[in-house]
C-alpha positions in Angstrom: 27.3 187.9 82.0 28.7 187.9 78.5 27.1 191.0 76.1 27.8 191.6 72.7 27.3 194.2 70.6 27.7 194.8 66.0 28.1 197.5 64.1 26.7 194.8 61.2 22.5 194.6 61.9 21.6 191.4 62.9 19.0 189.2 62.1 16.3 188.7 65.3 16.8 184.8 64.7 20.5 185.4 65.5 19.9 187.6 68.8 17.4 184.7 70.1 20.2 182.3 69.5 22.7 184.0 71.5 20.1 185.1 73.8 20.1 181.0 74.1 23.3 181.1 74.9 24.0 184.0 77.6 25.3 186.7 75.6 22.7 189.6 75.9 23.5 192.6 74.0 24.9 196.0 75.4 23.1 199.6 75.7 26.0 200.9 77.3 28.5 203.0 76.1 30.6 201.2 73.9 33.6 203.1 75.2 33.5 201.5 78.3 32.5 198.1 77.8 32.8 195.3 80.7 35.8 193.0 80.5 34.0 189.9 79.0 32.5 192.4 75.9 32.7 191.4 72.3 32.2 192.7 68.9 30.9 190.1 66.5 30.6 189.7 62.6 30.3 187.3 60.0 32.0 186.3 56.6 30.6 188.6 53.7 28.6 186.1 52.4 26.1 186.1 55.3 25.6 188.8 56.4 24.9 190.0 52.6 22.7 187.3 52.4 21.1 187.1 56.3 21.2 191.4 57.3 20.3 192.6 53.3 23.1 194.4 53.9 24.4 196.8 50.7 28.1 196.7 49.5 29.0 199.7 51.5 27.1 199.2 54.7 29.3 196.1 55.2 32.5 198.2 54.1 31.6 200.9 56.3 31.0 198.1 59.5 34.2 196.4 58.4 36.2 199.4 58.6 34.3 200.7 62.0 35.6 197.5 63.9 38.7 197.9 62.4 38.7 201.4 64.0 38.5 199.8 67.7 41.8 199.9 69.9 43.8 197.2 70.1 43.0 195.5 72.9 39.1 195.2 71.6 37.5 191.9 71.1 36.4 190.1 67.7 34.4 187.1 67.6 33.1 185.7 64.7 29.4 184.3 64.7 29.8 180.9 63.7 32.7 180.4 66.2 30.3 181.0 68.9 27.6 179.4 68.1 29.5 176.7 66.8 27.9 176.4 63.5 31.0 173.6 62.6 32.0 170.9 63.9 35.0 171.4 63.4 37.3 174.5 62.7 37.2 175.4 59.8 33.9 177.9 58.7 31.0 176.5 57.3 31.0 176.4 53.4 29.3 179.4 51.5 26.1 179.0 49.9 26.4 178.6 45.9 24.0 181.7 45.1 25.8 183.7 47.9 28.7 182.7 47.0 28.3 183.3 43.7 26.8 187.4 44.4 29.5 187.4 46.8 32.3 186.8 44.3 30.9 189.5 42.1 31.1 192.5 45.0 34.4 191.6 45.7 36.0 192.1 42.5 34.3 195.2 42.5 35.1 196.5 46.5 38.1 194.6 46.8 38.3 196.0 50.2 35.8 194.3 51.5 37.9 190.8 51.5 40.5 192.5 52.9 39.0 194.5 55.9 37.4 190.8 57.0 41.2 189.1 56.8 42.2 191.7 59.1 39.7 190.9 61.2 40.0 187.5 61.2 43.6 187.9 62.0 42.8 190.1 65.2 39.7 187.8 66.6 39.1 185.7 69.1 39.5 182.8 67.3 38.1 179.9 69.9 41.5 177.7 69.4 40.6 177.7 65.8 42.9 179.2 62.7 41.7 182.2 60.8 39.6 182.0 58.0 42.4 183.3 55.0 41.3 180.7 52.1 37.9 182.7 52.2 38.5 183.6 48.5 39.4 180.0 47.3 36.7 178.6 49.7 34.0 181.0 47.6 35.4 179.9 44.2 35.3 176.3 45.7 31.8 177.3 46.7 30.6 179.1 43.2 29.1 175.4 41.6 27.3 176.2 38.6 24.5 173.6 38.5 24.2 174.2 42.2 23.4 177.9 42.2 21.6 177.2 39.0 19.6 175.0 41.3 19.4 177.5 44.0 19.2 180.5 41.1 15.8 177.7 40.2 14.7 177.5 43.8 14.9 181.4 43.9 12.6 182.0 40.9 9.7 178.6 42.3 10.2 180.8 46.2 9.6 183.7 44.8 6.5 182.6 42.2 5.3 180.7 45.5 5.6 183.4 47.3 3.7 185.5 44.7 0.9 182.5 45.2 0.6 182.7 48.8 0.2 186.4 48.8 -2.7 185.5 46.0 -3.8 182.7 48.3 -3.8 185.7 51.5 -5.4 187.9 49.7 -7.9 186.0 48.7 -8.1 184.7 52.4 -8.3 188.1 53.3 -11.6 189.1 51.1 -12.7 185.7 52.2 -12.0 186.4 56.5 -13.9 190.5 55.5 -17.0 188.7 53.5 -17.2 186.1 56.1 -17.1 189.1 58.3 -19.7 190.8 56.3 -22.0 187.6 56.8 -20.9 187.6 59.9 -22.1 190.8 61.0 -25.6 190.8 58.7 -26.3 187.2 60.6 -25.9 188.9 63.9 -27.5 192.1 62.8 -30.6 189.3 61.5 -30.2 187.4 64.9 -30.8 190.7 66.5 -33.6 191.8 64.7 -35.0 188.1 65.5 -34.9 188.6 69.3 -36.7 191.7 68.8 -39.4 190.9 67.2 -39.7 187.6 69.6 -39.8 189.9 72.2 -42.3 191.6 70.5 -44.5 188.4 69.8 -44.3 187.4 73.7 -45.2 190.7 74.7 -48.1 190.8 72.6 -49.1 186.7 73.4 -49.0 188.1 77.2 -51.5 190.9 76.5 -53.3 188.7 74.8 -53.5 186.2 77.2 -54.0 188.8 79.6 -56.8 190.3 77.7 -58.2 186.6 77.7 -58.7 186.7 80.9 -60.2 189.4 81.5 -62.6 188.0 78.8 -63.2 185.2 80.7 -63.4 187.4 83.7 -66.6 189.8 82.0 -68.1 186.6 81.1 -68.5 185.1 84.7 -69.2 188.9 85.8 -73.4 188.5 85.2 -73.5 185.2 87.6 -71.4 187.0 90.1 -73.6 190.2 89.7 -76.9 187.8 90.5 -74.9 186.2 93.7 -74.0 188.8 95.0 -77.4 190.4 94.4 -78.8 187.6 96.4 -75.6 188.0 99.1 -76.6 191.3 99.3 -80.5 190.5 100.2 -80.2 187.7 101.8 -77.4 190.8 104.0 -80.0 193.0 104.1 -82.3 191.1 105.7 -80.3 189.5 108.6 -79.9 193.3 108.8 -82.7 194.6 109.3 -83.6 191.6 111.8 -80.6 192.9 114.0 -81.1 196.5 113.3 -84.9 195.3 115.3 -83.7 193.4 117.4 -81.4 196.5 118.1 -83.4 198.7 118.8 -86.2 196.6 121.1 -82.9 196.6 123.3 -82.3 199.7 123.2 -85.2 200.5 124.0 -85.5 198.2 126.7 -81.9 199.6 127.4 -83.2 203.4 127.1 -86.3 202.0 129.7 -83.7 200.5 132.3 -81.5 203.8 132.4 -84.9 205.8 133.1 -85.0 203.5 136.3 -81.7 204.0 137.2 -81.9 208.1 136.3 -85.3 208.0 138.6 -83.5 205.7 141.2 -80.2 207.5 141.4 -82.3 210.6 141.4 -84.3 209.3 144.7 -80.8 207.9 145.9 -79.4 212.0 145.7 -82.3 213.1 147.4 -82.2 210.7 149.9 -78.3 211.6 150.3 -79.0 215.1 149.9 -80.9 214.6 153.0 -78.7 212.2 155.3 -76.4 215.1 154.5 -78.5 217.5 155.7 -79.2 215.8 158.7 -75.8 214.9 159.1 -74.7 218.8 159.5 -77.8 219.2 162.1 -76.2 216.7 164.1 -72.8 217.8 163.7 -73.7 221.4 164.4 -75.4 220.3 167.2 -72.9 217.8 168.2 -70.7 220.6 168.1 -72.1 223.2 170.0 -72.9 220.9 172.6 -69.4 220.3 172.6 -69.1 224.3 172.9 -71.4 223.6 176.0 -69.5 221.3 177.5 -66.3 222.8 177.6 -67.9 226.2 178.9 -69.4 223.9 181.7 -66.1 222.0 182.3 -64.7 225.2 182.4 -67.6 226.5 184.9 -67.0 223.4 186.8 -63.5 224.0 187.2 -63.6 227.6 188.2 -66.4 226.6 190.9 -63.8 224.0 192.8 -61.1 227.3 192.7 -63.4 229.2 194.4 -64.6 226.9 196.5 -61.0 226.1 197.0 -60.5 228.9 197.9 -63.5 229.8 200.3 -63.3 226.8 202.4 -59.9 227.9 204.4 -61.2 231.1 204.5 -64.6 229.6 206.5 -62.4 227.2 208.6 -60.4 230.6 210.0 -63.3 232.2 210.5 -64.7 229.5 212.9 
């Protein structure tokens, strides 16, 4: 990937075109350049016009390029960018050419430095631009220069008009912004008023509903009194029926209680008789056991007595 660097500031548009052609600016150490690196320069008229350089800056930039080692690679921008269909550089513009001629008369070293760079440059198969002064002289046409000067003045005037229009536009935008902010504030206030009106409307509708309820309250009260009287009458009837049922239940309970007491009394009597019979049965059982024991003892005595009686006989 080829890289470029230059001691002379290049316009942003030139850097973008270099980027499109695959050339990238070198940000490393200038003393450690890769083999495909190139130092870029251009003609004095183009650098003075496009870069807005002072003559001293241009002279220092050319001098720094010439101070590079002999193996350094120099390429003119117009050759690298292919701005001319032929091997010769593009013709200078009339007005920059006239101004550059005047500057070269005061700074002749600029022309020498540029021609020395052309002699050391990578010419891309072309010839060095040794006729640069002649091309400047040929480009200086008083009519064209005057037309360029008039165009420059007109452009300056148009720029002033554009600046004035831009100021008016900025003022109009500021006024529009203020009007927009005021409109937004008014809209916000309108929304707040609308919300308040909605709240008042809802509150009023709620009051009307309550008023309607209150207007129907007497009829509801009269109906409630009638329903209450009917309910009281029904409750009294139910209470009388309940009292009668309670009296009947109490009588039945009294009868059941008396029957239960009689049954309990009979049960006690039966229990006493059962205890009597149980005790009597247990006495008889004991007597039977005693009699059985006596009978067994009698049998044993008889068993013993019979053999003795037989021996005595």
